[in-house]
C-alpha positions in Angstrom: 0.0 0.0 0.0 1.5 3.4 -0.9 1.4 6.6 1.1 -0.5 9.5 -0.2 0.7 13.1 -0.5 -1.5 14.2 2.4 0.1 11.7 4.6 3.5 12.9 3.8 2.6 16.5 4.6 1.2 15.4 7.9 4.4 13.6 8.8 6.5 16.7 8.0 4.3 18.9 10.1 4.5 16.6 13.0 8.3 16.3 12.8 8.7 20.2 12.6 6.5 21.1 15.6 8.9 20.3 18.4 11.6 22.5 16.8 9.3 25.5 16.5 8.2 25.1 20.2 11.7 25.1 21.5 12.6 28.2 19.4 9.7 30.1 20.8 10.7 29.1 24.4 14.3 30.4 23.7 13.0 33.7 22.4 10.8 34.1 25.4 13.8 33.4 27.7 15.9 36.0 25.8 13.1 38.5 26.2 12.9 38.0 29.9 16.7 38.2 30.3 16.7 41.5 28.4 13.9 42.8 30.6 15.7 41.7 33.7 19.0 43.3 32.6 17.1 46.5 31.7 15.4 46.5 35.1 18.7 46.0 37.0 20.4 48.8 34.9 17.4 51.0 35.7 17.7 50.2 39.4 21.4 51.0 39.2 20.8 54.3 37.5 18.1 55.2 40.1 20.4 54.2 43.0 23.3 56.1 41.5 21.1 59.1 41.0 19.9 58.9 44.6 23.5 58.5 45.9 24.6 61.4 43.8 21.7 63.6 45.0 22.4 62.6 48.6 26.1 63.4 48.3 25.3 66.6 46.6 22.9 67.5 49.4 25.5 66.6 52.0 28.7 68.1 50.4 27.6 70.8 48.1 29.2 74.2 48.8 29.1 77.6 47.2 32.2 79.8 46.9 31.2 83.2 48.5 33.1 86.3 47.3 34.6 88.8 49.8 34.1 92.6 49.5 37.3 94.7 49.1 37.7 98.2 50.3 40.8 100.3 49.6 41.5 102.7 52.5 44.4 104.5 50.8 47.5 103.8 48.8 48.3 101.2 46.2 46.4 97.9 46.4 46.5 95.0 43.8 44.2 92.0 43.1 45.1 88.8 41.4 42.3 86.3 40.6 42.6 82.5 41.1 43.2 81.9 37.4 46.4 83.9 37.8 46.1 86.1 34.7 48.2 88.9 36.4 47.6 91.6 38.9 45.0 94.3 38.5 44.8 97.7 40.3 42.2 97.1 43.0 39.2 99.5 43.1 37.0 100.1 46.1 33.9 97.9 46.2 35.3 95.1 44.0 34.8 91.5 45.0 37.5 89.0 45.7 36.9 85.4 44.8 38.1 82.2 46.5 41.7 81.6 45.6 42.3 85.3 44.8 45.1 87.4 46.2 45.1 90.9 47.6 48.5 92.7 47.8 49.0 96.0 49.6 51.9 98.3 48.6 54.4 100.2 50.6 52.1 103.0 51.7 48.6 101.4 51.4 45.9 99.8 53.5 42.9 97.8 52.5 40.0 95.8 54.1 38.2 92.6 53.3 34.7 91.9 54.5 34.1 88.1 54.7 30.8 86.2 54.3 30.5 85.5 58.1 30.7 89.1 59.1 34.5 89.0 59.9 36.8 91.6 58.5 40.5 91.7 57.7 42.5 94.9 57.6 45.7 94.5 55.5 48.6 96.8 56.4 51.4 97.9 54.1 53.6 95.3 52.3 51.1 92.5 52.9 49.9 89.7 50.7 46.8 87.6 51.5 45.1 84.7 49.7 41.4 84.0 50.2 42.3 80.3 50.4 38.9 78.8 51.4 35.7 80.9 51.5 32.8 78.4 51.2 29.3 78.0 52.5 27.7 74.6 52.8 24.6 74.7 50.5 22.6 72.2 52.5 25.0 71.0 55.2 26.5 73.7 57.5 29.2 71.3 58.5 31.0 72.0 55.2 31.2 75.8 55.7 34.9 76.8 55.8 36.9 80.0 56.1 40.6 79.9 55.8 43.2 82.5 54.7 46.9 82.5 53.8 49.1 85.4 54.8 52.5 85.2 53.1 53.8 88.6 54.1 53.0 91.7 56.1 50.4 92.2 58.8 46.7 91.7 59.1 44.3 92.9 61.8 41.5 90.4 62.0 38.1 91.1 63.6 36.5 87.6 63.8 32.8 87.6 64.2 32.6 84.0 65.6 29.6 83.1 63.5 30.9 80.0 61.7 28.8 76.9 62.4 29.6 74.5 65.3 32.0 77.1 66.8 34.5 76.6 64.0 37.5 78.8 63.9 38.9 81.1 61.2 42.4 79.7 60.2 45.3 81.7 58.9 48.3 79.9 57.4 51.6 81.7 57.5 55.1 80.8 56.4 55.9 79.8 60.0 52.8 78.0 61.1 49.0 78.1 61.4 46.9 80.4 63.5 43.3 79.4 64.6 41.1 82.3 65.7 37.8 82.3 67.6 35.6 85.3 68.1 37.8 88.3 68.9 40.3 90.9 67.7 43.7 89.9 66.6 46.9 90.9 64.8 48.9 88.4 62.7 52.2 89.8 61.5 54.6 87.9 59.3 58.2 89.1 59.7 61.7 87.8 58.8 62.3 86.4 62.3 58.9 84.8 62.7 55.2 85.4 62.8 53.8 87.5 65.7 50.3 86.7 66.9 48.6 89.2 69.2 45.2 88.6 70.9 43.6 91.9 71.9 40.5 90.0 72.8 39.6 86.4 72.2 41.1 82.9 72.2 43.6 81.7 69.6 46.0 78.9 68.8 49.4 79.3 67.2 50.8 76.0 66.1 53.6 74.4 64.2 52.9 70.8 63.5 52.0 69.3 66.9 53.5 72.2 69.0 50.8 74.5 70.1 50.6 77.8 72.1 47.2 78.9 73.3 46.4 82.6 73.7 43.6 84.6 75.3 42.9 88.3 75.9 46.0 90.5 76.2 48.5 87.9 75.2 50.9 87.3 72.2 53.0 84.5 70.8 55.7 84.1 68.2 55.8 81.3 65.5 59.6 81.0 65.1 61.5 79.9 62.0 63.0 77.1 64.1 59.8 75.2 64.2 58.7 76.0 67.7 56.0 78.5 68.8 56.9 80.6 71.9 54.6 82.2 74.4 52.2 83.2 75.7 53.7 86.5 76.5 52.2 89.8 77.7 50.7 91.8 74.8 52.8 94.7 75.7 56.3 94.6 74.1 59.2 96.9 75.2 61.4 97.8 72.3 64.1 99.4 74.5 66.9 97.2 75.8 68.3 97.9 79.3 66.1 100.9 79.9 66.4 100.4 83.6 70.2 100.5 83.4 70.5 97.3 85.4 73.3 96.3 83.0 75.1 99.6 83.3 75.0 101.4 79.9 75.0 98.2 77.8 73.1 98.7 74.6 73.6 102.5 74.6 76.1 104.7 72.9 77.2 108.1 74.1 76.0 111.4 72.7 78.1 114.5 73.2 77.8 117.8 71.3 79.4 121.1 72.1 79.0 124.6 70.7 81.1 125.0 67.5 84.2 127.3 67.9 83.8 127.6 71.7 85.5 124.7 73.6 84.1 124.3 77.1 83.5 121.7 79.8 81.3 118.9 78.6 78.5 117.1 80.5 78.9 114.0 82.6 77.0 110.7 82.9 76.9 108.5 85.9 74.7 105.8 87.4 73.1 106.5 90.7 70.7 104.7 93.1 67.5 106.4 94.1 64.0 105.5 95.3 60.7 105.9 93.4 57.5 105.3 95.4 59.4 103.1 97.8 61.1 101.2 95.1 64.9 101.2 94.8 66.0 101.9 91.3 69.2 102.5 89.3 69.1 105.7 87.2 71.2 107.7 84.8 72.2 111.1 86.1 73.3 113.7 83.5 74.9 116.9 84.7 77.1 119.9 83.7 78.6 122.9 85.3 79.9 125.1 82.5 82.6 127.8 82.8 81.6 129.8 79.7 77.9 129.4 79.4 78.1 127.6 76.1 75.6 125.3 74.5 76.0 121.5 75.1 74.1 118.3 74.6 75.0 115.3 76.7 73.1 112.0 76.7 72.8 108.5 75.3 71.4 106.9 72.1 70.0 103.5 71.3 69.4 102.0 67.9 65.8 100.5 67.7 65.4 99.7 64.0 61.9 98.2 64.3 58.8 98.3 62.0 55.9 99.4 64.2 53.4 100.2 61.4 50.9 97.4 62.4 50.9 98.1 66.2 47.8 99.9 67.5 49.7 101.7 70.2 53.3 102.9 70.5 54.2 104.9 73.6 57.3 106.3 75.3 57.3 106.1 79.1 60.0 107.0 81.6 60.6 108.3 85.1 62.1 111.8 85.1 63.6 114.1 87.7 65.1 117.6 87.2 67.2 119.1 90.0 68.7 122.1 88.3 68.8 124.1 85.0 70.5 127.5 84.4 68.2 128.4 81.4 64.6 129.2 81.7 62.0 127.1 79.9 63.4 125.6 76.8 66.3 128.0 76.5 66.9 130.7 73.8 65.5 128.6 70.9 63.0 126.3 72.7 65.3 123.4 72.2 67.6 123.6 75.4 65.7 121.6 78.1 67.5 120.1 81.1 66.0 116.8 80.0 64.9 115.8 76.5 63.5 112.7 74.8 63.9 112.2 71.1 62.7 109.5 68.7 63.9 109.3 65.1 61.4 107.6 62.9 59.9 107.2 59.4 56.2 107.9 59.1 53.6 106.0 57.0 54.2 108.2 54.0 57.9 107.8 54.0 58.7 111.2 55.7 61.1 111.6 58.6 59.5 114.2 60.9 61.0 112.9 64.2 59.6 113.6 67.7 61.0 115.3 70.8 59.7 116.1 74.2 61.4 118.5 76.7 60.9 119.0 80.4 61.5 122.1 82.6 60.6 123.3 86.1 60.6 127.1 85.7 60.5 129.8 83.1 61.1 133.2 84.8 62.6 134.7 81.6 59.6 133.6 79.5 61.7 131.5 77.1 60.0 129.4 74.3 58.5 126.1 75.7 56.8 124.7 72.6 57.4 121.0 72.8 58.1 121.2 76.5 56.3 120.2 79.7 56.4 121.9 83.1 57.1 119.5 86.0 58.0 120.0 89.7 61.6 120.5 90.6 63.4 117.7 92.4 60.5 115.2 92.2 60.2 112.0 90.2 57.7 112.4 87.4 56.1 109.5 85.4 55.9 110.5 81.7 53.7 108.9 79.1 53.8 110.0 75.5 51.5 108.4 72.9 53.5 108.3 69.6 50.6 106.5 67.8 48.5 109.7 68.3 51.0 111.9 66.4 49.7 113.4 63.1 52.7 111.8 61.4 52.3 108.4 63.0 55.6 106.3 63.2 55.9 103.4 60.9 59.5 102.5 61.4 61.5 103.6 64.5 65.2 104.1 63.9 66.6 105.3 67.2 65.8 107.1 70.5 67.9 109.6 72.4 67.9 110.7 76.1 69.8 113.9 76.7 70.2 117.2 78.6 70.7 120.4 76.6 71.6 124.0 77.5 74.3 125.5 79.8 74.2 124.1 83.3 71.8 121.1 84.0 71.3 118.3 86.4 68.6 115.6 85.5 68.0 112.0 86.3 66.1 109.3 84.3 65.2 105.7 84.6 62.8 102.9 83.5 62.8 104.1 79.9 60.4 102.1 77.7 59.2 102.2 74.1 55.9 100.3 74.4 54.4 98.6 71.4 51.1 96.6 71.5 
């Protein structure tokens, strides 16, 4: 019996059905695998986006500009991109990473985002290193400065979150400042840190000096901070003459063309308000009534431009003077104090103060002060209040001038703070 054509077709269809079913199942599996991979990729993207958003929320910060004011003189600004210096103008903004440089006779001020302010003195250079506000998280708010040269007076508002301090990096170490008023001054022999009010830390690596109101410290080039010391610094060496006349040189000047007896210097013991002191006595008994100046000189050579107060103090006593008042020209006092200095504009006006106890002949006394004869007098002269304020003090002189004189002085101080 032979097979018909329809039987053969049925046989071919029956043999092909299993292969078609397995192909469909494989296609279905591939579809599910693709769907699964796509789902996992989508989950990864969503998770990544969530992590990125969370990190952004936690760590996002905004760089806040500072406002620059030019008080006077030459001030330059250099942006973070470093395309060169520009002449600063009042009211311009300083971006994070930017530099402000003040010239020889200038002064400028930066107002920071937290209400703090920085006054930059002459020959100073400051970088606004970090000036950022946390956009969503206050923990990432930061304020740090870098002072590479010169002096900066910082008034710290103390408004950073979590009691965080303002930091100032210097070539000698790092200073951390809480709310208060400070002076940070970079000099060749170290960085001076003064706390007028407030608590501060001056540190080099792990070595730390802590300051509070009315104290100062020095970050030395040897790697060790020193202090705390009293805020007041005496620039005079051996002003109490406890080491005889060490640190002083002699001053003697006679009248030209009229040789005469000079003045004398000697150390004597005396008592001031119950305290025994060693003092310098300057005297002269002339034979010809010629002009003479006798005294001592000390080289100071200190920059005082950033100090708030510079004062001259001394204990003075005058026992005798043959000339009335300040003598014939108002410059012959039985005791005189002189300071030679350069002012903030580069001039050399100098300063002098004379003392006398009587003026029966009505001689000039401009620049003189009347004191009681034979009694110790405590003198205080505020050099920082002079119209031509000292920026650099070169030397000081203590002398007697005129014909006959007899005066005593001790505890001479040139106070800077």
